[in-house]
N, CA, C and O of each residue as an XYZ file, in Angstrom:
728
protein
N      -3.378     -2.963      8.423
C      -3.470     -2.326      9.269
C      -2.189     -2.665     10.665
O      -2.086     -3.852     10.976
N      -1.471     -1.854     11.275
C      -0.651     -2.051     12.189
C      -1.685     -2.275     13.462
O      -2.886     -2.067     13.632
N      -0.182     -3.013     14.587
C      -1.026     -3.341     15.883
C      -1.729     -1.918     16.836
O      -2.706     -1.864     17.584
N      -1.116     -1.277     16.570
C      -1.301      0.196     17.479
C      -3.063      0.763     16.698
O      -3.871      1.395     17.379
N      -3.287      0.441     15.497
C      -4.243      1.067     14.642
C      -5.291     -0.004     14.885
O      -6.411      0.503     14.818
N      -5.325     -1.222     15.126
C      -6.183     -2.325     15.659
C      -6.548     -2.039     16.959
O      -7.696     -2.336     17.290
N      -5.769     -1.495     17.813
C      -5.588     -1.434     19.370
C      -6.934     -0.296     19.753
O      -7.877     -0.415     20.536
N      -6.514      0.872     18.779
C      -7.367      2.136     18.788
C      -8.552      1.578     18.229
O      -9.586      1.736     18.878
N      -8.609      0.911     17.073
C     -10.461      0.581     16.335
C     -10.765     -0.315     17.707
O     -11.797      0.134     18.204
N     -10.361     -1.166     18.316
C     -10.935     -2.064     19.100
C     -11.630     -1.238     20.329
O     -12.806     -1.278     20.688
N     -10.438     -0.400     20.918
C     -11.348      0.453     21.729
C     -12.624      1.568     21.226
O     -13.581      1.843     21.951
N     -12.412      2.128     19.844
C     -13.166      2.881     19.463
C     -14.734      2.022     19.276
O     -15.830      2.578     19.346
N     -14.528      0.698     19.050
C     -15.470     -0.296     18.658
C     -16.296     -0.338     20.002
O     -17.515     -0.167     20.024
N     -15.596     -0.557     21.020
C     -16.474     -1.063     22.366
C     -16.761      0.441     22.905
O     -17.727      0.408     23.667
N     -16.342      1.481     22.785
C     -17.067      2.622     23.164
C     -18.308      2.854     22.197
O     -19.280      3.537     22.520
N     -18.188      2.317     21.181
C     -19.518      2.746     20.183
C     -20.687      1.799     20.661
O     -21.899      2.005     20.715
N     -19.924      0.687     20.993
C     -21.065     -0.335     21.275
C     -21.818     -0.062     22.569
O     -23.034     -0.163     22.736
N     -20.747      0.359     23.602
C     -21.612      1.087     24.883
C     -22.769      2.320     24.722
O     -23.864      2.374     25.282
N     -22.096      3.412     23.659
C     -23.006      4.196     23.795
C     -24.396      3.783     22.873
O     -25.499      4.292     23.069
N     -24.078      2.670     21.745
C     -25.299      2.271     20.905
C     -26.439      1.823     22.036
O     -27.602      2.225     22.009
N     -25.890      0.920     23.034
C     -26.700      0.308     24.210
C     -27.346      1.324     24.699
O     -28.577      1.356     24.667
N     -26.511      2.439     25.298
C     -27.234      3.459     25.738
C     -28.325      4.102     25.313
O     -29.345      4.301     25.972
N     -28.062      4.502     23.958
C     -29.109      5.091     23.260
C     -30.484      4.167     22.876
O     -31.629      4.585     22.701
N     -30.050      2.958     22.816
C     -31.266      1.887     22.562
C     -32.235      1.912     23.682
O     -33.432      1.789     23.422
N     -31.770      2.081     25.091
C     -32.255      1.695     26.293
C     -32.957      2.742     26.965
O     -33.953      2.572     27.669
N     -32.263      4.096     26.661
C     -32.704      5.229     27.024
C     -34.605      5.516     26.619
O     -35.405      5.703     27.536
N     -34.843      5.505     25.813
C     -36.069      5.913     25.475
C     -37.066      4.586     26.563
O     -38.141      4.856     27.099
N     -36.618      3.709     26.626
C     -37.469      2.684     27.771
C     -37.411      2.996     28.863
O     -38.304      2.503     29.554
N     -36.486      3.849     29.540
C     -36.163      4.245     30.650
C     -35.899      2.749     31.442
O     -36.263      2.570     32.604
N     -35.305      1.853     30.741
C     -35.041      0.574     31.766
C     -34.187      0.394     32.558
O     -34.166     -0.581     33.309
N     -33.116      1.522     32.529
C     -31.694      1.739     33.607
C     -32.165      2.965     34.535
O     -32.874      3.851     34.057
N     -31.814      2.984     35.667
C     -32.157      3.957     36.542
C     -31.144      4.847     36.323
O     -31.283      6.061     36.472
N     -29.926      4.203     35.906
C     -28.318      5.167     35.826
C     -28.988      5.962     34.627
O     -28.635      7.140     34.579
N     -29.684      5.645     33.867
C     -29.876      6.511     32.267
C     -30.988      7.825     32.613
O     -31.379      8.641     31.778
N     -31.376      7.782     34.086
C     -32.469      8.669     34.148
C     -32.041     10.427     33.973
O     -31.082     10.828     34.631
N     -32.557     11.097     33.358
C     -32.312     12.385     33.297
C     -31.581     12.955     34.284
O     -30.475     13.376     33.943
N     -31.912     13.087     35.454
C     -31.312     13.282     36.704
C     -29.989     13.018     36.871
O     -29.120     13.770     37.312
N     -29.892     11.842     36.468
C     -28.537     11.190     36.731
C     -27.569     11.670     35.422
O     -26.490     12.240     35.585
N     -28.017     11.412     34.389
C     -27.076     12.193     33.638
C     -27.021     13.849     33.467
O     -26.161     14.410     32.789
N     -27.968     14.470     34.118
C     -27.753     16.152     34.490
C     -26.541     15.997     35.344
O     -25.557     16.634     34.969
N     -26.415     15.220     36.500
C     -25.353     15.168     37.171
C     -23.881     14.740     36.835
O     -22.849     15.090     37.409
N     -24.057     13.793     35.630
C     -22.922     13.507     35.009
C     -22.219     14.518     34.141
O     -20.998     14.618     34.029
N     -23.125     15.253     33.544
C     -22.799     16.352     32.723
C     -22.324     17.377     33.499
O     -21.353     17.996     33.064
N     -22.848     17.724     34.667
C     -22.441     18.642     35.274
C     -20.862     18.538     36.029
O     -19.945     19.355     35.935
N     -20.892     17.395     36.711
C     -19.697     16.502     36.634
C     -18.365     16.869     35.993
O     -17.246     16.936     36.501
N     -18.803     17.103     34.658
C     -17.798     16.984     33.546
C     -17.611     18.764     33.282
O     -16.937     19.071     32.299
N     -18.028     19.584     33.894
C     -17.963     21.350     33.647
C     -16.627     21.326     34.132
O     -16.551     20.607     35.128
N     -15.576     21.824     33.813
C     -14.426     22.356     34.318
C     -13.577     21.193     34.308
O     -12.441     21.466     34.694
N     -13.757     19.947     33.985
C     -12.913     18.724     34.119
C     -12.584     18.735     32.548
O     -13.377     18.512     31.634
N     -11.153     19.065     32.454
C     -10.558     19.070     30.851
C     -10.132     17.753     30.307
O      -9.777     17.608     29.137
N     -10.182     16.664     31.308
C      -9.771     15.135     31.128
C     -10.582     14.748     30.199
O     -10.119     13.951     29.383
N     -12.026     15.189     30.042
C     -12.911     14.671     29.121
C     -12.419     15.330     27.949
O     -12.576     14.634     26.946
N     -11.954     16.281     27.768
C     -11.673     17.368     26.663
C     -10.482     16.239     25.912
O     -10.406     15.744     24.787
N      -9.915     16.169     26.746
C      -8.574     15.213     26.229
C      -9.025     13.924     25.729
O      -8.549     13.639     24.630
N      -9.928     12.945     26.311
C     -10.439     11.951     25.846
C     -11.110     12.308     24.512
O     -10.598     11.903     23.468
N     -12.135     12.985     24.494
C     -12.651     13.428     23.273
C     -11.664     13.818     22.174
O     -11.690     13.030     21.229
N     -10.843     14.777     22.057
C      -9.920     14.838     21.090
C      -9.233     13.550     21.150
O      -8.718     13.445     20.037
N      -8.997     12.714     21.702
C      -8.176     11.500     21.454
C      -9.210     10.524     20.546
O      -8.795      9.731     19.700
N     -10.102     10.651     20.753
C     -11.158      9.918     20.049
C     -11.620     10.483     18.667
O     -12.078      9.775     17.771
N     -11.457     11.770     18.596
C     -11.854     12.470     17.373
C     -10.012     12.549     16.520
O     -10.080     12.848     15.327
N      -8.947     12.377     16.916
C      -7.718     11.832     15.987
C      -8.072     10.592     15.725
O      -8.182     10.334     14.526
N      -8.289      9.722     16.491
C      -8.633      8.060     15.939
C      -9.558      8.074     14.912
O      -9.430      7.407     13.886
N     -10.435      8.772     15.138
C     -11.490      8.550     14.131
C     -10.989      9.280     12.369
O     -11.193      8.670     11.320
N     -10.439     10.441     12.445
C      -9.842     11.142     11.536
C      -8.713     10.315     10.864
O      -8.372     10.422      9.686
N      -8.142      9.407     11.861
C      -7.169      8.424     11.258
C      -7.536      7.432     10.452
O      -6.869      7.022      9.502
N      -8.836      6.929     10.881
C      -9.369      5.775     10.555
C     -10.308      5.763      9.086
O     -10.506      4.858      8.275
N     -10.822      7.309      9.141
C     -11.390      7.967      7.776
C     -10.092      8.070      6.808
O     -10.224      7.681      5.647
N      -9.304      8.392      7.083
C      -7.984      8.699      5.970
C      -7.600      7.182      5.409
O      -7.505      6.804      4.242
N      -7.401      6.392      6.738
C      -7.054      5.124      5.940
C      -8.029      4.171      5.475
O      -7.776      3.034      5.077
N      -9.283      4.774      5.563
C     -10.283      3.755      4.466
C     -10.286      4.577      3.317
O     -10.645      4.135      2.226
N      -9.846      5.947      3.513
C     -10.195      6.617      2.165
C      -8.824      6.160      1.143
O      -8.823      5.885     -0.057
N      -7.707      6.202      2.117
C      -6.498      5.884      1.095
C      -6.546      4.276      0.977
O      -5.956      3.895     -0.034
N      -6.948      3.519      1.542
C      -6.645      2.015      1.056
C      -5.520      1.283      1.397
O      -4.836      1.281      2.420
N      -5.448      0.666      0.369
C      -3.885      0.049      0.204
C      -3.015      0.540     -0.857
O      -2.086     -0.178     -1.229
N      -3.239      1.848     -1.465
C      -2.597      2.350     -2.120
C      -0.870      2.065     -2.478
O      -0.122      1.789     -3.416
N      -0.865      2.339     -1.079
C       0.887      2.624     -0.915
C       1.587      1.102     -0.986
O       2.788      0.853     -1.089
N       0.500      0.189     -0.902
C       1.341     -1.064     -0.513
C       0.682     -2.019     -1.723
O      -0.519     -2.138     -1.965
N       1.710     -2.614     -2.360
C       1.749     -3.370     -3.570
C       1.573     -4.914     -2.805
O       2.142     -5.093     -1.728
N       0.880     -5.841     -3.331
C       0.533     -6.939     -2.895
C       1.715     -7.714     -3.514
O       1.913     -7.908     -4.713
N       2.524     -8.153     -2.380
C       3.771     -9.236     -2.842
C       3.011    -10.801     -3.193
O       2.284    -11.506     -2.493
N       3.511    -10.971     -4.530
C       3.359    -12.375     -4.540
C       4.648    -13.478     -4.913
O       5.699    -12.933     -5.253
N       4.639    -14.444     -4.887
C       5.677    -15.465     -4.910
C       5.589    -16.398     -6.010
O       4.564    -17.030     -6.265
N       6.641    -16.479     -6.643
C       6.652    -17.832     -7.858
C       7.750    -18.793     -6.995
O       8.767    -18.527     -6.354
N       7.128    -19.865     -7.261
C       7.353    -21.289     -6.261
C       8.263    -22.170     -7.544
O       7.953    -22.668     -8.626
N       9.473    -22.043     -6.781
C      10.349    -23.131     -7.690
C      10.577    -24.439     -6.700
O      10.938    -24.279     -5.534
N      10.390    -25.445     -7.137
C      10.775    -26.702     -6.442
C      12.221    -27.422     -6.884
O      12.574    -27.394     -8.063
N      12.810    -27.893     -6.130
C      13.951    -28.247     -6.464
C      13.992    -29.815     -5.447
O      13.124    -30.122     -4.630
N      15.423    -30.756     -5.828
C      15.551    -31.854     -5.072
C      15.456    -31.228     -3.673
O      14.768    -31.923     -2.925
N      15.799    -30.451     -3.275
C      16.086    -29.946     -1.683
C      15.157    -29.232     -0.722
O      15.222    -28.896      0.460
N      14.093    -29.116     -1.887
C      12.962    -28.250     -1.084
C      12.448    -27.386     -2.049
O      12.518    -27.633     -3.253
N      11.927    -26.372     -1.576
C      10.975    -25.398     -2.240
C      11.696    -23.832     -2.232
O      12.031    -23.378     -1.138
N      11.888    -23.151     -3.273
C      12.229    -21.637     -3.260
C      10.885    -20.836     -3.474
O      10.077    -21.298     -4.279
N      10.615    -19.742     -2.848
C       9.945    -19.028     -2.800
C      10.674    -17.338     -3.380
O      11.601    -16.727     -2.849
N      10.041    -17.023     -4.347
C      10.779    -15.817     -4.953
C       9.748    -14.916     -5.328
O       8.895    -15.183     -6.175
N       9.835    -13.707     -4.614
C       8.679    -12.557     -4.375
C       8.973    -11.718     -5.591
O      10.011    -11.544     -6.227
N       7.668    -11.219     -5.733
C       7.440    -10.066     -6.947
C       8.531     -9.203     -6.599
O       9.269     -8.865     -7.524
N       8.812     -8.722     -5.284
C       9.840     -7.195     -5.035
C      11.320     -7.800     -5.537
O      12.146     -6.968     -5.912
N      11.700     -9.277     -5.559
C      12.947     -9.648     -6.041
C      12.912     -9.077     -7.517
O      13.588     -8.167     -7.997
N      11.762    -10.004     -8.207
C      11.734     -9.619     -9.673
C      12.019     -8.250    -10.162
O      12.719     -7.852    -11.093
N      11.151     -7.521     -9.119
C      11.340     -5.663     -9.329
C      12.527     -5.403     -9.464
O      12.912     -4.870    -10.505
N      13.491     -5.748     -8.337
C      15.068     -5.474     -8.386
C      15.805     -5.848     -9.349
O      16.699     -5.112     -9.766
N      15.492     -7.397    -10.020
C      16.339     -7.569    -10.796
C      16.082     -6.633    -12.278
O      16.948     -6.180    -13.027
N      14.813     -6.545    -12.377
C      14.216     -5.571    -13.633
C      14.972     -4.319    -13.410
O      15.564     -3.846    -14.379
N      15.028     -3.776    -12.376
C      15.711     -2.270    -12.259
C      17.088     -2.329    -12.122
O      17.649     -1.236    -12.200
N      17.668     -3.129    -11.971
C      19.181     -3.485    -11.899
C      19.802     -3.626    -13.448
O      20.956     -3.299    -13.725
N      18.743     -4.225    -14.509
C      19.226     -4.003    -15.755
C      18.647     -2.791    -16.552
O      19.324     -2.377    -17.493
N      17.169     -2.037    -16.197
C      17.214     -0.732    -16.705
C      17.814      0.377    -16.389
O      17.999      1.347    -17.125
N      18.196      0.213    -15.029
C      19.245      1.546    -14.877
C      20.744      1.381    -15.562
O      21.561      2.299    -15.634
N      20.882      0.468    -15.893
C      22.184      0.516    -16.795
C      22.071      0.983    -18.460
O      23.041      1.199    -19.187
N      20.771      1.068    -18.815
C      20.393      1.481    -20.339
C      20.446      2.981    -20.377
O      19.862      3.623    -19.503
N      21.129      3.593    -21.363
C      21.062      4.840    -21.429
C      20.220      5.445    -22.021
O      19.849      4.879    -23.049
N      19.620      6.643    -21.736
C      18.602      7.135    -22.264
C      17.141      6.925    -21.867
O      16.215      7.696    -22.118
N      17.076      5.756    -21.203
C      15.850      5.079    -20.819
C      15.967      5.907    -19.163
O      17.000      5.909    -18.494
N      15.053      6.368    -18.870
C      15.013      7.079    -17.165
C      13.525      6.517    -16.641
O      12.553      6.169    -17.312
N      13.709      6.559    -15.214
C      12.569      6.875    -14.639
C      11.521      5.531    -14.738
O      10.307      5.714    -14.817
N      11.968      4.499    -14.730
C      11.279      3.160    -14.873
C      10.950      2.937    -13.752
O      11.626      2.990    -12.725
N       9.264      2.521    -13.988
C       8.469      1.733    -12.689
C       8.326      0.449    -13.218
O       8.295      0.386    -14.447
N       8.236     -0.537    -12.617
C       8.125     -1.742    -12.634
C       6.892     -2.362    -12.189
O       6.417     -2.068    -11.092
N       6.348     -3.187    -12.954
C       5.126     -3.892    -12.296
C       5.420     -5.486    -12.541
O       5.739     -5.942    -13.639
N       5.279     -6.185    -11.461
C       5.342     -7.829    -11.904
C       3.882     -8.445    -11.616
O       3.200     -8.046    -10.672
N       3.550     -9.231    -12.311
C       2.401     -9.906    -12.195
C       2.621    -11.542    -12.106
O       3.115    -12.030    -13.122
N       2.357    -12.349    -11.152
C       2.763    -13.930    -11.337
C       1.345    -14.140    -11.088
O       0.779    -13.881    -10.026
N       0.734    -14.688    -12.274
C      -0.609    -15.715    -12.800
C      -0.224    -17.043    -13.001
O       0.321    -17.312    -14.072
N      -0.443    -18.121    -11.990
C      -0.046    -19.412    -12.345
C       0.933    -19.718    -12.770
O       1.084    -20.342    -13.821
N       1.953    -19.261    -11.890
C       3.396    -19.681    -12.119
C       4.105    -19.065    -13.462
O       5.240    -19.418    -13.780
N       3.294    -18.048    -14.281
C       4.034    -17.691    -15.168
C       4.073    -16.133    -14.934
O       3.269    -15.608    -14.164
N       5.129    -15.323    -15.689
C       5.711    -14.063    -15.204
C       5.233    -13.013    -16.016
O       5.486    -13.118    -17.216
N       4.619    -12.053    -15.647
C       4.129    -10.944    -16.863
C       4.837     -9.808    -16.263
O       4.534     -9.439    -15.128
N       5.903     -9.133    -17.047
C       6.393     -8.069    -16.535
C       6.023     -6.573    -17.446
O       5.944     -6.605    -18.674
N       5.821     -5.318    -16.667
C       5.353     -4.159    -17.350
C       6.165     -3.154    -16.678
O       6.402     -3.053    -15.474
N       6.635     -2.275    -17.852
C       7.964     -1.280    -17.590
C       7.219     -0.169    -17.954
O       6.570     -0.179    -19.000
N       7.239      0.814    -17.190
C       6.812      2.150    -17.688
C       7.709      3.209    -17.296
O       7.990      3.392    -16.111
N       8.292      4.100    -18.474
C       9.491      5.035    -18.104
C       9.280      5.939    -19.441
O       8.419      5.899    -20.321
N      10.509      6.840    -19.219
C      10.797      7.792    -20.128
C      11.680      7.715    -20.923
O      12.575      6.929    -20.613
N      11.810      8.372    -22.094
C      13.205      8.265    -22.964
C      13.969      9.412    -23.230
O      13.174     10.350    -23.183
N      15.031      9.809    -23.470
C      15.672     10.957    -24.223
C      15.570     11.054    -25.662
O      15.415     10.092    -26.414
N      15.674     12.388    -26.038
C      14.872     12.694    -27.477
C      15.587     11.954    -28.525
O      15.256     11.944    -29.711
N      16.460     11.415    -28.078
C      17.635     10.892    -29.401
C      17.783      9.641    -29.465
O      18.566      9.091    -30.239
N      16.867      8.921    -28.464
C      16.440      7.461    -28.678
C      15.897      6.910    -29.499
O      14.922      7.509    -29.953
N      16.186      5.698    -30.031
C      15.445      5.239    -31.336
C      14.531      4.144    -30.234
O      15.053      3.176    -29.681
N      13.025      4.566    -30.071
C      12.269      3.841    -28.997
C      11.938      2.299    -29.301
O      11.823      1.428    -28.439
N      11.791      2.108    -30.824
C      11.470      0.769    -31.017
C      12.716     -0.107    -30.521
O      12.593     -1.043    -29.732
N      13.703      0.231    -30.972
C      14.997     -0.681    -30.957
C      15.493     -0.756    -29.263
O      15.644     -1.801    -28.631
N      15.710      0.738    -28.701
C      15.938      0.649    -27.377
C      14.847     -0.162    -26.461
O      15.275     -0.512    -25.361
N      13.364     -0.538    -26.803
C      12.639     -1.132    -26.096
C      12.840     -2.651    -26.520
O      12.720     -3.527    -25.664
N      13.073     -2.894    -27.528
C      13.445     -4.141    -27.765
C      14.856     -5.049    -27.162
O      14.976     -6.242    -26.883
N      15.651     -4.108    -27.119
C      17.070     -4.578    -26.294
C      16.649     -4.619    -24.943
O      17.084     -5.502    -24.203
N      15.681     -3.579    -24.451
C      15.683     -3.591    -23.016
C      15.084     -4.907    -22.504
O      15.591     -5.478    -21.539
N      13.561     -5.597    -23.405
C      12.884     -6.211    -23.284
C      13.727     -7.726    -23.251
O      13.322     -8.624    -22.513
N      14.840     -7.895    -24.057
C      15.422     -8.897    -24.211
C      16.529     -9.087    -23.151
O      16.803    -10.197    -22.694
N      17.263     -7.739    -22.716
C      18.107     -8.030    -21.858
C      17.053     -8.358    -20.290
O      17.353     -9.343    -19.615
N      16.244     -7.742    -19.986
C      15.360     -8.265    -18.983
C      14.973     -9.602    -18.871
O      15.114    -10.295    -17.863
N      14.389    -10.007    -20.133
C      13.875    -11.722    -19.956
C      15.162    -12.375    -19.844
O      15.197    -13.288    -19.019
N      16.266    -12.113    -20.502
C      17.857    -12.950    -20.286
C      18.068    -12.989    -18.779
O      18.259    -13.982    -18.077
N      17.996    -11.705    -18.422
C      18.595    -11.457    -16.976
C      17.670    -12.219    -15.875
O      18.207    -12.844    -14.961
N      16.250    -12.138    -16.003
C      15.595    -12.634    -14.928
C      15.417    -14.184    -15.421
O      14.917    -14.841    -14.507
N      15.599    -14.738    -16.248
C      15.524    -16.168    -16.767
C      16.798    -16.858    -15.763
O      16.765    -17.754    -14.919
N      17.886    -16.013    -16.274
C      19.156    -16.733    -15.811
C      19.345    -16.439    -14.286
O      20.152    -17.151    -13.688
N      18.769    -15.589    -13.687
C      18.810    -15.505    -12.232
C      17.817    -16.261    -11.495
O      18.259    -16.602    -10.397
N      16.675    -16.628    -11.706
C      15.555    -17.052    -11.041
C      15.313    -18.546    -11.783
O      14.849    -19.418    -11.048
N      15.583    -18.896    -13.144
C      15.223    -20.087    -13.267
C      13.637    -20.168    -13.783
O      13.137    -21.270    -14.011
N      12.906    -18.981    -13.948
C      11.462    -18.663    -14.237
C      11.404    -18.186    -15.787
O      12.070    -17.207    -16.126
N      10.621    -18.870    -16.700
C      10.381    -18.486    -18.182
C       9.495    -17.045    -17.675
O       8.677    -16.924    -16.764
N       9.918    -16.231    -18.468
C       9.336    -14.832    -18.329
C       8.359    -15.140    -19.757
O       8.845    -15.605    -20.788
N       7.060    -14.824    -19.613
C       5.759    -14.717    -20.371
C       5.885    -13.614    -21.663
O       5.977    -13.705    -22.887
N       5.835    -12.512    -20.650
C       5.584    -11.420    -21.506
C       6.264     -9.991    -20.774
O       6.204     -9.731    -19.573
N       6.781     -9.330    -21.613
C       7.565     -8.164    -21.008
C       6.791     -6.910    -21.822
O       6.957     -6.725    -23.027
N       5.975     -6.130    -21.034
C       5.348     -5.032    -21.787
C       6.026     -3.410    -21.598
O       6.357     -3.078    -20.460
N       6.145     -2.784    -22.333
C       7.073     -1.117    -21.816
C       6.111     -0.159    -22.693
O       5.779     -0.198    -23.878
N       5.841      0.598    -21.775
C       5.198      1.733    -22.206
C       5.974      2.977    -21.659
O       6.310      3.234    -20.503
N       6.195      3.801    -23.030
C       7.009      4.739    -22.969
C       6.022      6.146    -22.567
O       5.450      6.660    -23.528
N       5.883      6.549    -21.692
C       5.091      7.592    -21.244
C       5.825      9.066    -21.621
O       5.069      9.901    -22.117
N       6.679      9.301    -21.504
C       7.308     10.743    -21.849
C       8.766     10.678    -22.435
O       9.582      9.786    -22.205
N       8.944     11.762    -23.216
C      10.280     12.038    -23.405
C      11.091     13.110    -22.678
O      10.882     14.318    -22.790
N      11.877     12.645    -22.049
C      12.388     13.955    -21.055
C      13.362     14.691    -21.806
O      13.891     14.264    -22.832
N      13.607     15.887    -21.238
C      14.712     16.826    -21.518
C      16.058     16.412    -21.784
O      16.523     15.673    -20.917
N      16.691     16.644    -22.593
C      18.060     16.024    -22.509
C      19.111     16.872    -21.310
O      19.107     18.071    -21.033
N      19.803     15.988    -20.859
C      20.499     16.302    -19.735
C      21.855     17.190    -20.509
O      22.568     16.722    -21.396
N      21.973     18.574    -19.905
C      23.370     19.393    -20.489
C      24.366     19.311    -19.677
O      24.186     19.215    -18.463
N      25.616     19.338    -20.257
C      26.561     19.357    -19.089
C      26.766     21.005    -18.993
O      26.658     21.795    -19.931
N      27.067     21.291    -17.710
C      27.371     22.747    -17.538
C      28.887     22.865    -17.010
O      29.328     22.105    -16.148
N      29.670     23.926    -17.629
C      30.714     24.025    -17.594
C      31.636     25.181    -16.660
O      32.866     25.181    -16.717
């Protein structure tokens, strides 16, 4: 959550806490300010004052935003993990996003392979890469997949110095061939 969402959530939580206290104390008639006559006066003074409508609208929009955030969760944001390399001069942290970029660089050079989506898992210093994509109909899938695995492994290991444990490839679809229009 960003800072604006946290600020709005704090204000909404405080208002909800005050409202909860009022609802709890109202039946006991402990506060004179909460008497029915005083509440009627407050509600009468609100009539015709559109500032209260604006405040209500702001709270409504904030609550809708939080409902949407809670339903969506962290779907859009993948968790970034790091692989740590120790050298004589210190520590090098390589993010999973860096590995994804290196894999995409290799995958983009393959003809007949398209729409590659890369997922990188770093578990206990071991690198696991999953590729999901589509191929052209004229491609030999086992041969191309094996070449892609080999090139990705070679490129990642030479660029990062990290051993790649496993590369999984999932071919999800066969794309229509691209036709040259003259």
